[in-house]
C-alpha positions as CSV (number, residue, x, y, z in Angstrom):
1,M,-22.0,30.1,4.9
2,K,-22.0,30.4,8.6
3,T,-19.2,32.5,10.1
4,N,-18.3,33.6,13.6
5,R,-15.6,36.2,14.0
6,I,-14.1,36.9,17.4
7,A,-11.4,39.4,18.2
8,T,-9.8,38.7,21.6
9,L,-6.7,39.4,23.6
10,A,-3.8,37.2,22.7
11,A,-3.7,35.7,26.2
12,A,-7.3,34.5,26.0
13,V,-6.8,32.5,22.8
14,L,-3.3,31.1,23.2
15,T,-4.6,27.9,24.7
16,L,-6.9,27.2,21.7
17,F,-4.1,28.1,19.3
18,C,-1.6,25.7,20.9
19,A,-4.2,22.9,20.9
20,T,-4.9,23.2,17.2
21,S,-1.5,24.0,15.8
22,C,1.1,22.5,18.1
23,D,2.2,20.1,15.4
24,D,3.0,22.8,12.9
25,T,5.0,26.0,12.5
26,T,4.7,28.8,15.1
27,E,7.3,31.1,13.6
28,T,4.8,34.0,13.3
29,V,3.8,33.8,17.0
30,G,7.4,33.6,18.1
31,S,8.4,36.7,16.2
32,S,5.4,38.7,17.5
33,L,6.1,37.7,21.1
34,T,9.7,38.7,20.9
35,N,9.1,42.0,19.2
36,Q,8.2,44.7,21.8
37,V,6.9,47.1,19.1
38,D,4.6,44.7,17.2
39,Q,1.5,43.2,18.9
40,F,-0.8,40.6,17.6
41,T,-4.5,39.8,17.7
42,L,-5.8,36.3,17.1
43,L,-9.0,36.1,15.0
44,T,-11.1,33.0,14.4
45,D,-13.5,32.1,11.7
46,T,-15.3,29.1,10.3
47,F,-16.1,28.2,6.7
48,E,-18.1,25.4,5.1
49,V,-16.2,22.9,2.9
50,K,-17.5,21.1,-0.2
51,T,-16.8,17.4,-0.8
52,R,-17.7,14.8,-3.3
53,S,-16.7,11.2,-4.2
54,I,-14.5,10.5,-7.2
55,T,-13.7,7.1,-8.7
56,V,-10.2,5.9,-9.5
57,D,-9.5,3.2,-12.0
58,S,-6.3,2.0,-10.4
59,V,-3.6,2.9,-7.9
60,L,0.1,2.4,-7.8
61,S,1.0,-1.2,-7.0
62,R,3.8,-0.5,-4.6
63,S,2.8,-2.1,-1.3
64,M,5.0,-4.2,0.9
65,Y,2.4,-6.9,0.6
66,S,0.7,-8.7,-2.3
67,Y,-2.9,-9.8,-2.4
68,L,-4.7,-12.9,-3.6
69,G,-8.4,-13.9,-3.5
70,H,-12.0,-13.3,-4.7
71,I,-14.6,-11.7,-2.5
72,M,-18.0,-10.0,-2.7
73,D,-18.2,-6.4,-1.5
74,P,-21.3,-6.3,0.7
75,E,-21.7,-2.6,0.1
76,T,-21.8,-2.8,-3.7
77,Q,-22.8,-6.5,-4.1
78,S,-20.0,-6.7,-6.7
79,Y,-16.9,-8.9,-6.8
80,V,-13.3,-7.9,-6.1
81,T,-10.5,-10.2,-7.4
82,A,-6.8,-10.0,-6.7
83,N,-3.8,-11.7,-8.4
84,Y,-0.1,-11.0,-8.1
85,S,3.3,-11.7,-9.6
86,T,6.7,-11.7,-7.9
87,Q,10.3,-12.1,-8.7
88,F,12.8,-13.4,-6.1
89,A,15.5,-11.4,-4.3
90,V,19.2,-12.4,-4.5
91,L,21.8,-10.7,-2.3
92,E,24.4,-8.8,-4.3
93,D,27.6,-10.8,-5.2
94,F,26.7,-14.2,-4.0
95,N,29.8,-16.4,-4.0
96,V,29.8,-20.1,-4.6
97,T,29.5,-21.0,-0.9
98,S,26.9,-18.5,0.2
99,L,23.7,-20.1,-1.3
100,Y,24.8,-23.7,-2.1
101,P,27.8,-25.7,-0.8
102,E,30.7,-26.5,-3.1
103,E,29.5,-28.5,-6.0
104,D,31.7,-31.5,-5.2
105,S,30.1,-31.7,-1.7
106,I,26.6,-32.3,-3.1
107,R,25.4,-35.9,-2.5
108,S,22.1,-35.5,-4.3
109,V,23.2,-36.7,-7.8
110,D,21.7,-38.7,-10.7
111,A,23.1,-41.9,-12.3
112,E,25.6,-39.8,-14.2
113,G,26.9,-38.0,-11.1
114,K,25.2,-34.7,-12.0
115,V,23.8,-32.5,-9.2
116,V,20.0,-32.9,-8.7
117,A,17.6,-31.4,-6.1
118,D,15.7,-33.8,-3.9
119,S,12.7,-31.5,-4.1
120,C,11.5,-28.0,-4.8
121,V,8.5,-26.0,-3.6
122,L,6.9,-22.6,-3.7
123,R,5.5,-21.4,-0.5
124,I,3.1,-18.5,-0.1
125,F,2.9,-17.1,3.4
126,L,-0.3,-15.4,4.3
127,N,-0.3,-12.5,6.7
128,S,-4.1,-12.1,7.1
129,S,-7.4,-12.7,5.4
130,V,-10.7,-10.9,5.0
131,G,-13.8,-13.0,4.7
132,D,-14.4,-16.7,5.7
133,S,-10.9,-18.2,5.9
134,L,-12.3,-21.7,5.8
135,N,-13.7,-21.2,2.3
136,P,-11.8,-23.4,-0.2
137,M,-10.0,-21.3,-2.9
138,R,-8.1,-22.3,-6.0
139,L,-5.1,-20.6,-7.5
140,T,-3.0,-21.3,-10.6
141,A,0.7,-20.7,-10.5
142,Y,2.2,-19.7,-13.8
143,E,5.8,-19.6,-14.8
144,M,6.8,-16.3,-16.4
145,A,8.8,-16.2,-19.6
146,T,9.8,-12.5,-19.3
147,P,10.4,-10.6,-16.0
148,V,8.4,-7.5,-15.3
149,Q,10.5,-4.6,-16.4
150,E,12.4,-2.6,-13.7
151,G,12.1,1.1,-13.3
152,V,8.4,1.3,-14.4
153,S,5.4,2.3,-12.3
154,Y,2.8,-0.5,-12.4
155,Y,-0.8,0.1,-11.4
156,T,-3.4,-2.3,-10.1
157,N,-5.0,-2.6,-13.6
158,Y,-1.8,-4.0,-15.0
159,D,-2.2,-7.6,-16.2
160,V,1.0,-9.6,-16.7
161,E,-1.0,-12.2,-18.6
162,K,-2.4,-9.8,-21.1
163,A,1.0,-8.2,-21.4
164,G,2.4,-11.5,-22.7
165,L,4.9,-12.1,-19.9
166,L,3.8,-15.7,-19.2
167,R,5.5,-18.7,-20.7
168,N,3.1,-20.5,-23.1
169,D,5.2,-22.9,-25.2
170,G,3.4,-26.0,-23.8
171,K,6.3,-26.9,-21.5
172,E,5.8,-24.2,-18.9
173,I,5.0,-24.6,-15.3
174,K,1.2,-24.2,-14.8
175,L,0.0,-25.7,-11.5
176,N,-3.4,-25.6,-9.8
177,K,-3.6,-25.5,-6.0
178,V,-6.7,-25.8,-3.8
179,Y,-6.2,-24.2,-0.4
180,T,-8.0,-22.6,2.6
181,P,-6.3,-19.6,4.1
182,L,-6.8,-21.1,7.5
183,D,-4.8,-24.3,7.8
184,L,-7.3,-27.0,8.9
185,N,-4.4,-29.2,10.1
186,L,-3.6,-26.7,12.9
187,S,-5.1,-27.1,16.3
188,D,-7.9,-24.7,17.4
189,S,-5.4,-23.0,19.7
190,L,-3.0,-22.3,16.9
191,R,-5.4,-21.3,14.1
192,G,-5.1,-17.7,13.1
193,L,-2.2,-17.2,15.5
194,V,0.5,-15.0,14.1
195,V,3.4,-14.0,16.4
196,D,6.1,-11.9,14.8
197,K,5.5,-13.5,11.4
198,T,6.9,-16.8,12.7
199,N,3.7,-18.8,12.6
200,L,2.2,-17.7,9.3
201,Q,-0.3,-19.8,7.4
202,S,1.2,-20.9,4.1
203,I,0.3,-22.4,0.8
204,S,2.7,-25.0,-0.6
205,I,3.0,-25.7,-4.3
206,P,5.5,-28.5,-5.1
207,L,7.6,-28.1,-8.3
208,N,8.8,-31.7,-8.5
209,N,7.5,-32.7,-11.9
210,K,9.9,-33.0,-14.9
211,Y,10.9,-29.5,-16.0
212,I,12.1,-28.4,-19.5
213,D,13.7,-25.0,-19.6
214,R,13.3,-22.4,-22.4
215,D,16.4,-23.8,-24.2
216,G,14.9,-27.3,-24.3
217,K,17.0,-28.9,-21.6
218,E,15.3,-31.4,-19.4
219,Y,15.6,-31.7,-15.6
220,N,13.9,-34.1,-13.1
221,N,12.4,-31.1,-11.2
222,Y,12.6,-27.3,-11.1
223,G,15.0,-27.3,-8.2
224,T,17.6,-29.3,-10.2
225,Y,17.3,-26.6,-12.9
226,L,18.0,-23.9,-10.2
227,M,21.0,-25.7,-8.8
228,R,22.6,-26.4,-12.1
229,K,22.2,-22.8,-13.3
230,Y,24.0,-21.8,-10.1
231,Y,27.0,-24.2,-10.6
232,E,27.0,-23.5,-14.4
233,D,27.8,-19.8,-13.8
234,A,27.8,-18.1,-10.4
235,A,27.1,-14.8,-12.2
236,N,23.6,-16.1,-12.8
237,Y,23.0,-15.4,-9.1
238,R,25.2,-12.4,-8.7
239,N,22.1,-10.1,-8.0
240,S,18.4,-10.1,-8.4
241,Y,18.5,-8.6,-11.9
242,N,20.8,-11.4,-13.2
243,F,18.6,-14.1,-11.5
244,A,15.4,-12.7,-13.0
245,H,16.8,-12.3,-16.5
246,R,19.0,-15.4,-16.7
247,V,17.3,-18.0,-14.4
248,C,13.8,-17.3,-13.0
249,P,11.7,-14.4,-14.3
250,G,9.2,-15.0,-11.6
251,F,5.8,-16.5,-11.1
252,F,2.2,-15.2,-11.5
253,F,-0.4,-16.4,-9.0
254,K,-4.0,-16.1,-10.3
255,T,-7.2,-16.7,-8.4
256,T,-9.1,-19.2,-10.6
257,D,-11.9,-20.5,-8.3
258,G,-13.5,-20.0,-5.0
259,L,-15.3,-17.1,-3.3
260,G,-15.4,-15.3,0.0
261,V,-11.7,-14.7,0.9
262,M,-9.1,-12.0,0.2
263,S,-5.7,-12.8,1.6
264,E,-2.7,-10.6,2.3
265,V,0.5,-12.2,1.2
266,F,3.4,-11.5,3.5
267,V,6.1,-13.2,1.4
268,T,6.5,-15.8,-1.4
269,E,9.5,-18.1,-1.1
270,L,11.2,-20.6,-3.4
271,Y,12.8,-23.6,-1.6
272,T,15.3,-26.1,-3.1
273,Y,16.2,-29.2,-0.9
274,Y,19.3,-31.3,-1.4
275,R,21.9,-33.4,0.5
276,Y,25.5,-32.5,1.0
277,E,28.6,-33.9,2.8
278,S,30.6,-32.0,5.4
279,E,33.4,-33.6,7.6
280,D,32.4,-37.1,6.6
281,S,28.7,-36.6,7.5
282,V,25.8,-36.1,5.1
283,Y,23.3,-33.4,5.9
284,N,20.0,-32.2,4.5
285,G,20.3,-28.7,3.1
286,V,17.9,-26.1,1.8
287,A,18.4,-22.9,-0.3
288,Y,15.6,-20.4,-0.4
289,L,14.9,-17.2,-2.2
290,S,12.2,-14.7,-1.2
291,G,9.8,-12.5,-3.2
292,T,10.0,-9.3,-1.2
293,E,9.4,-5.6,-1.8
294,E,13.0,-5.2,-2.9
295,V,12.2,-6.9,-6.2
296,M,9.5,-6.4,-8.8
297,Q,6.1,-7.3,-7.6
298,T,2.7,-6.4,-9.0
299,T,-0.8,-6.8,-7.6
300,Q,-3.7,-6.8,-10.0
301,I,-7.1,-5.7,-8.6
302,S,-10.3,-6.0,-10.6
303,N,-13.8,-4.9,-9.6
304,D,-17.1,-3.8,-11.2
305,K,-16.3,-0.3,-12.4
306,Q,-20.0,0.4,-13.2
307,V,-21.1,-0.4,-9.7
308,I,-18.3,1.7,-8.3
309,E,-19.5,4.6,-10.4
310,Q,-23.1,4.2,-9.1
311,L,-21.9,4.2,-5.5
312,A,-19.8,7.3,-6.1
313,A,-22.9,9.1,-7.4
314,D,-24.5,9.0,-4.0
315,N,-24.2,12.7,-3.0
316,T,-25.6,12.3,0.6
317,C,-22.1,11.3,1.7
318,T,-18.7,10.6,0.3
319,Y,-16.7,7.4,0.2
320,L,-13.3,6.0,0.8
321,K,-12.9,2.5,-0.8
322,A,-9.5,0.8,-1.2
323,P,-7.5,-0.4,-3.0
324,A,-8.9,0.9,-6.3
325,G,-12.3,2.4,-5.9
326,I,-13.4,5.7,-4.5
327,F,-11.6,8.7,-2.9
328,T,-13.1,11.9,-1.5
329,E,-12.4,15.2,-3.2
330,V,-12.4,18.3,-0.9
331,E,-12.7,21.8,-2.3
332,L,-11.1,24.2,0.1
333,P,-12.7,27.8,0.4
334,V,-9.3,29.5,0.0
335,E,-10.6,32.7,-1.5
336,Q,-13.1,33.1,1.3
337,I,-10.6,32.3,3.9
338,K,-8.2,35.0,2.7
339,L,-10.8,37.6,1.8
340,G,-10.2,40.6,4.1
341,H,-7.1,38.8,5.5
342,E,-4.7,39.3,2.7
343,N,-2.0,40.6,5.0
344,D,-2.8,38.4,7.9
345,S,-1.0,35.1,8.4
346,L,-2.8,31.8,9.0
347,S,-1.9,30.3,12.3
348,S,-4.1,27.3,12.1
349,A,-6.6,25.7,9.7
350,R,-8.3,22.6,11.2
351,I,-10.7,20.3,9.4
352,I,-12.3,17.1,10.8
353,F,-14.0,14.4,8.7
354,Q,-16.7,12.4,10.5
355,R,-17.3,8.7,9.7
356,I,-20.8,7.3,9.1
357,N,-21.2,3.8,10.5
358,T,-23.1,1.4,8.3
359,Q,-23.9,-2.3,8.6
360,E,-22.6,-3.1,5.1
361,E,-19.1,-2.0,5.8
362,Q,-18.6,-4.1,8.9
363,A,-17.1,-6.8,6.7
364,F,-14.3,-4.4,5.7
365,S,-12.6,-2.2,8.3
366,Q,-12.1,1.6,7.9
367,P,-8.8,2.9,6.6
368,S,-6.3,3.4,9.5
369,Y,-4.6,6.3,7.7
370,I,-5.8,8.8,5.1
371,L,-3.6,11.2,3.2
372,M,-4.6,14.7,2.0
373,I,-2.8,15.8,-1.1
374,P,-3.5,18.3,-3.9
375,K,-5.6,16.7,-6.6
376,D,-3.0,17.3,-9.3
377,S,-0.5,15.3,-7.1
378,L,-2.8,12.2,-6.9
379,Y,-0.4,10.0,-8.8
380,T,3.0,11.8,-8.7
381,F,3.0,11.7,-4.9
382,F,3.2,7.9,-4.9
383,D,5.3,7.6,-8.1
384,N,8.0,9.8,-6.5
385,K,7.8,7.8,-3.2
386,N,7.1,11.0,-1.3
387,L,6.3,11.3,2.4
388,N,4.0,13.7,4.1
389,D,5.7,17.0,4.7
390,N,2.9,18.9,6.5
391,K,3.1,21.6,3.8
392,S,1.6,20.1,0.7
393,S,0.6,16.7,2.1
394,Y,-0.9,15.7,5.4
395,L,-1.6,12.5,7.2
396,A,-4.5,11.7,9.5
397,T,-5.0,8.7,11.7
398,Y,-8.4,7.2,12.4
399,N,-9.6,8.2,15.9
400,A,-11.8,5.4,17.2
401,S,-12.9,7.3,20.3
402,D,-14.8,10.0,18.3
403,N,-15.0,8.1,14.9
404,T,-13.1,10.8,13.0
405,Y,-10.1,11.7,10.9
406,A,-8.6,15.1,11.9
407,F,-6.2,17.3,10.0
408,N,-5.1,19.7,12.8
409,N,-3.3,22.3,10.7
410,I,-3.3,22.6,6.9
411,S,-2.6,26.4,6.9
412,G,0.5,25.9,4.9
413,M,-1.4,24.2,2.1
414,I,-4.0,27.0,2.0
415,T,-1.4,29.7,1.9
416,T,0.4,27.9,-1.0
417,M,-2.9,27.6,-2.9
418,Y,-3.7,31.2,-2.4
419,N,-0.3,32.3,-3.7
420,I,-0.7,30.1,-6.7
421,W,-4.1,31.5,-7.4
422,K,-2.8,35.1,-7.0
423,S,-0.1,34.4,-9.5
424,G,-2.5,33.3,-12.1
425,N,-0.9,29.8,-12.4
426,G,-3.7,27.8,-10.9
427,G,-5.7,25.4,-13.0
428,T,-9.2,24.3,-12.5
429,D,-8.3,22.2,-9.5
430,W,-6.1,24.7,-7.8
431,N,-8.0,24.6,-4.5
432,K,-8.9,20.9,-4.5
433,V,-7.4,18.1,-2.5
434,V,-8.1,14.4,-2.3
435,L,-8.4,12.1,0.7
436,V,-6.6,8.8,-0.1
437,P,-6.5,5.7,2.1
438,V,-2.9,4.8,2.6
439,A,-0.7,2.2,4.3
440,V,2.1,3.6,6.4
441,T,5.4,2.0,7.2
442,T,7.4,3.2,10.2
443,S,10.8,2.7,11.6
444,T,11.0,2.7,15.4
445,S,14.1,3.2,17.5
446,T,14.5,3.6,21.3
447,A,14.2,7.3,21.0
448,S,11.5,7.9,18.3
449,S,9.4,6.5,15.5
450,S,9.5,7.9,11.9
451,I,7.6,7.2,8.8
452,T,9.6,5.5,6.1
453,N,7.0,4.7,3.4
454,I,3.5,5.8,2.4
455,A,1.8,3.7,-0.2
456,N,-1.7,3.3,-1.5
457,E,-3.8,1.1,0.7
458,M,-4.0,-2.3,-1.1
459,S,-6.1,-4.2,1.5
460,L,-9.8,-4.0,1.5
461,K,-10.9,-0.9,3.3
462,S,-14.2,1.0,3.2
463,T,-15.9,3.8,4.9
464,R,-18.4,6.6,4.4
465,L,-17.8,10.2,5.4
466,V,-20.2,13.0,6.2
467,G,-20.4,15.3,3.2
468,G,-21.5,15.4,-0.4
469,S,-23.6,18.0,-2.2
470,A,-26.8,16.7,-0.6
471,N,-25.4,16.2,2.9
472,P,-28.3,15.8,5.3
473,R,-26.1,16.1,8.4
474,N,-24.1,19.0,9.9
475,P,-21.9,20.6,7.2
476,I,-18.1,20.0,7.1
477,T,-16.3,23.1,8.3
478,I,-12.8,24.3,8.5
479,S,-11.8,26.3,11.6
480,I,-9.3,29.1,10.9
481,I,-7.1,31.1,13.3
482,Y,-5.6,34.3,11.8
483,N,-2.6,36.1,13.3
484,K,-3.2,39.8,12.7
485,L,-0.2,42.0,13.4
486,T,-0.8,45.4,15.0
487,K,1.4,48.3,16.2
488,D,1.5,50.0,19.6
């Protein structure tokens, strides 16, 4: 362990102190500066930090996006596959005129005068893709018989097909669709252009074949079924729960052929087209429902667990691979940091993780954000929908200029860990944290921007970090500033 301890006058170190801890509490400094009896001395020290890679079988599937595709990871030469399921959101307390017009105004009718839909289609809007977006892919859309249960945490290893949620009575919707993520019908100037989500690439799956519901009733297409369930009882559409349990449990989209593309699904929408009359004129109408993060969605990720384990065994570095793959475990030298400073407060504890650039990972970008949380909170943090509090959880943003992730002040976490250890309540992982790739959602106003959601990163991300038990590079260190109170 390399250490360097310097005692200086407060005025000589205040600049360094502000640079490393301005984002966190300065309560101790304030009290010392305002107390004419107490003086303080700032002491600095540096300690080495141990890291290693750990594998994770799955992560919580609670992203605002879903994923679909099949791609080879160039770093592991193994395949990653993504499938997803979605329900459809219905606004609370729809009345009869808010989704469809009055039934007697519908002019799309059959020979018996019953309401029918002119057509019905599922549309999958793609936000972005990784890989060759001109590669042909094939998906299969499955009708679900039972909705995914609400109030349950679903992880990326959850398979709705194996769980028996798909309809399989021989009359279910089961449609194949060949697509390319990049629409070949678009002009070169428009391909790949996404402006405010208004020009998204989409996959259309018509639902215009004869449909037989689970009660054995026959309809000319799925849209007619949706419309008649609406006019039969408006309560069927009163809210998303009623709609999922009484009308449409959702659909499951499975990658069944193709290689080389993983797509991020922005939204899945269910459209029903019809004609209606208003003021002696006939108009074309459309009703649509969206599969959004407000309803139950699951993304299933599968990869080669054996290959992932082999990669994690490389102790010359550590890895961050998302969505389900490898995280970096960090063992903080809490006892050493506090040794001889039991009565001193920690003003700052700064740790920087350096990326290692490799040719293999160029296909997948590095995580934009990584979260540092105690190892024993690896799952509960996301289950409880927590946000970083700069006490027990910290967020770092990738800095492209120096190729690093920096945690500027984790002194609160170290103090908490030390107190737990002193009380005798710490387990085997009491001083260990985990670095997790995450996706961050923010809300921006004219005055400020705030984080509203932190979820496991579900898109393909990968990077290597300096570290590991056989690290051939400079060691990872944590820089400490102590605040030592003295008397006149």
